[in-house]
C-alpha positions, 0 to 999 in steps of 0.5 A: 540633665539627667539621660539614660545611660548607653551601654559604654561598649556601643560608643566609639569614644576612645582617648588617650594620653599623647604618645611622643615615642620618639621624645619618650625614652621611658618607652623606648629605653634602648634609645636613653643616650646622654644630650651633648650641649650644642658645640661641644663633643665631650660628654658631661662630667661623670659619664664616660665618652658614648661611642655608637659602635653598634653591636652586630644586632643593633642596626636590625633592633633600630631599624625595627623600632623605627618602623614600629613607631608609627604603628604606635602613634597608629593606635592612638584613636584621636589620629586618624589612620589613613590621613594622620588628622587629629580627631580632637574637638576644639572649641571654635572661635567667638568672632561676635559677642551674642547679647540679646536673643529676640524669638517672636513666634507665631503658632497658629495653629498647634495641630498642623506643623508650622510656626512662623518665626522672627529672630532678632540676634544683637551682637558685636564684634570681638577683636576687630572689625569682622566681615562674616558672621557664621552661625549654626541654623537647622532646618530654617526655611529663611525668606528674608535676612537683614543686618541692622535693617538692610537686606543681606544675602547669605548661605545656608547649608550643612546646619551653617549660615553665613552672612558676608558683612560689607562693609565689615562690622565695627569692633565692639558696636552693636548691630542687629541680625533679623531673620524670618524664617518658617519652621516644619516642625516634622524636621526640628527634631533630632533624637532626643533634642531640638523643638519636639511636637505632636500633632496630639492623639485625639482617641487616646485613653491618656488625656495628656496626649489628646492635644497638640503639644511641644517641648524643646531639648537644647543639651547639648547642641540641640537648639539651633533646630529651631533658632539660628545661634552659635551652639556652644556652651561658652556663649552667654546672652539674654534671650525674650520669647513672644509667642502667640498661640490660640487661647486654650494653649499655655506657653512656658519659656526662661525667666519672667512672665512679662505678660500682665495675665499671668495664667493665660497671657494677653489677648492677641485678637480673637481666639488668640494670646500673647506669652511675653518671656524676659530672661534679662540675665544672660545664659547659654543657648542649650539652655532656652526652653519652650513648652506649649501645651494645654496645660495645669499651672499650680503654685508650688506650696510651702514657701512661706515657711522657708521665707522664699519670695522667689516665684514657683509654679508647677506644669503639667497635663490637664488634671494633674494639678494635685499629683504635681504638688505631690511629687515637688512637695519637697522643692521649697526645702531643697531651694532652702538647703542648696541656697545655704551649701552654696553660699549663693543666693538663687539667681534667677527670677523664678523656678518653674518645673514642668512635666512634659508628657513627650519627654524622654530624657529623663529630666532638664535644668533649662534655666528657671524652668526644669523639664521632666519626664511624663513618668515622674507625674506618677511617682509617689511622694518623695520618690522623684526627689533625687532627680528633682534635687538634681535639676534644681541644683544645676541652677547654680552650677550648670546655668549660672556657672556654665562649664566652658567646653563639653570636655568640663560637663563633669563640673555640671554634672558632678555638682548636680550628682553631688547634690542628690547625695547631700539632699539625701542627708539633709532629707534624713535630718528633716525627718529627725534623723541623727547626724550619723544617719544623715552621713550614712545617707550621704555615703550610701549615694557615694557607694552607688555611684561607686558601684556604677564605675566598677567595670572603669578599668583604666583604658588609655589610650583606648577610652577618653577620660572625664575631661577630654576633647575627644568625641564624635559628638557631644551626647557621647560625652553623658554616657562614656565610661569615665562618666561625668555623673558617677565619677564626677560626685566621686571626684567631688566626694574626694575633694571634699574629704580631703578638704573637710566639708567646711573649707569644701563649701567655702571653695564652692562658694568661690567657684560660683561667686568668681563665675558667675553668669560666665563659664569655667574649666576644671582647672578653675574649680581646682584654683578655687579649692587650692585658695580656700585650702592652701593645698596644691591640687594639680596632682589630684586633678591630673590623676583624677579628672583628666586620666581615664579609669579607677584603681583596683586594689587586693588587700593582704592583712598579716598578723605577727603576733611575735612582734605584734605587728600588723602588715597591710599589703596592697596591690594595684591590680588594673592595667599599668603600662606607659599610658596607665601609670600607678595611682598615687594616693593615701589609703586610710585604715582604721585598726580595732584591736582585742583591747579595744583601742582603735588606731587611725593610719594612711598607708601611702600607695605610690606605685604598683605594690605598696605595704606598711607595718603598724605595731599594736598593743593588742591583736587585731579584731578588725580592720577597716580599709578607707571606710568613707571612700575618700579614695575612689577604687574597688577594693577587695581584702585578699587575705583576710585576718585569721579568725577576725570577725565582724560582731556588730556594726562598729563606730568610726572614731572621731580620728577618722574623720578628721584624717579626712581634712586639709593635709 
């Protein structure tokens, strides 16, 4: 999903590493005493016996420390101050495997806020016989509910639907839950999500606003506002929508259209048509989509040029057909590129793109049918390609492979953001540009993400890391300071630079193939990259994925002409404390000397201050500090070389690129 970024300071997100004060001698060095083995009264070899004869000030000091421990613990925002409750969000249990969702929808008059639905949900108990079904369910006005054809009692309160089962549902045996309900479309939207209906504005000068219309937005957990489900990304099921509407309205949903009339649906009585969509490969509930309106539908042009056989159509307001073709003209080239980049064929039955007049979320990667905001319709050719690429890439990572919980949403959004950068490079190639120009376009996108993270200093315990299960509402995750879009791209870029593009691509393919039609966590990506590279990446993921913030460097350069030695000193100036240790990384430097020699080296950075010296054959004329941004940090040369100047654009030597390979 691409969304408008909220101001981080207005979000109540905060996070930290757990403070284990009583067992952290690094926090309380005065409490470091040798630990004796059980049953012994002798100190370990080499240590003198410790006698606890308190000095006059020791007892008051220990009392002060003990009084301080609870106050420090309360500073952890994940622990509720008054009750001591852990406020982190844990994934709820999956007592049933949801296998197929069928929605039969009757929308008799789109100008009126009434929709009638029959829902059938096929599921099977996991682990043991189960005597209770619990589902997320919003404002569904339920008239009847049946399990395997028998009426059942239920309770429906606080957006939860509970259905006791007597006798219990046997383990692994499929049962079918059937619910008849009515929707009041004035109550099915929350913020930007759910089912959003507009009765139309007949007098509007904008043609697309004159007629009734609706669309859905499921991410992160909004779709239970119009059908009952376990509204979590780790639930995967096939879906089917059968929607009956007046003649002049069109309906778009996931999967392939089973109706015989592919343009208007099949007749369903006087003045009505039925659209039957089937998504027969599993996906998550938040990716289910429904768009209804008076729309133009056109085929994407240029598929034959790339040998693409997957159907692709564009949907938009009446009279928008030609504009739709211009806006989405690059889709076939993108489609071909991402199939090659990911090494996995496009997995769905079609790829449609729709511009919905009232959509305000930017864009959304619903399975096989991405939704875009109305502003895209008036964009110049190519102007929207970044977002179009972003949503298309999600069809692989986001939809085919989905984050298991929202804690790991950076996998979805980081890869989609990287897709924007990779497409920027590919579009340069397609226009005849050089590989250097293509690489420059890619790096400019990376630099943009780094600029966007400019204020992201380490703030544990006050702020959550990029991968963190501490949040008040999952929508907050998309806009937190350790942003899954920008920092997600930067982390993947660092991996790509460290492994090299070929191995990174191979690891991505392995990751997709291993978790296709399923879910994944951050460590699943780590294991895939480790497997193809032979590297240990635990430290990398711990530092860049599970910790908040980025390092900030000040660089000092000192040239000693007597010894022909250049000394490079770096200082980490971001907050460093027991919650936010110094970052550890190798920082690439490229040194240009007056005799045209070039030296490519790495400086080991493992503390607040690091320093390295290099003997040169001639005086340095320029020093480039990590020109390819292989380390995600903000850096500034505090003390430059005396008299150094950059008289022309310098081309990096091949060694500077090779230095980014597997180590």
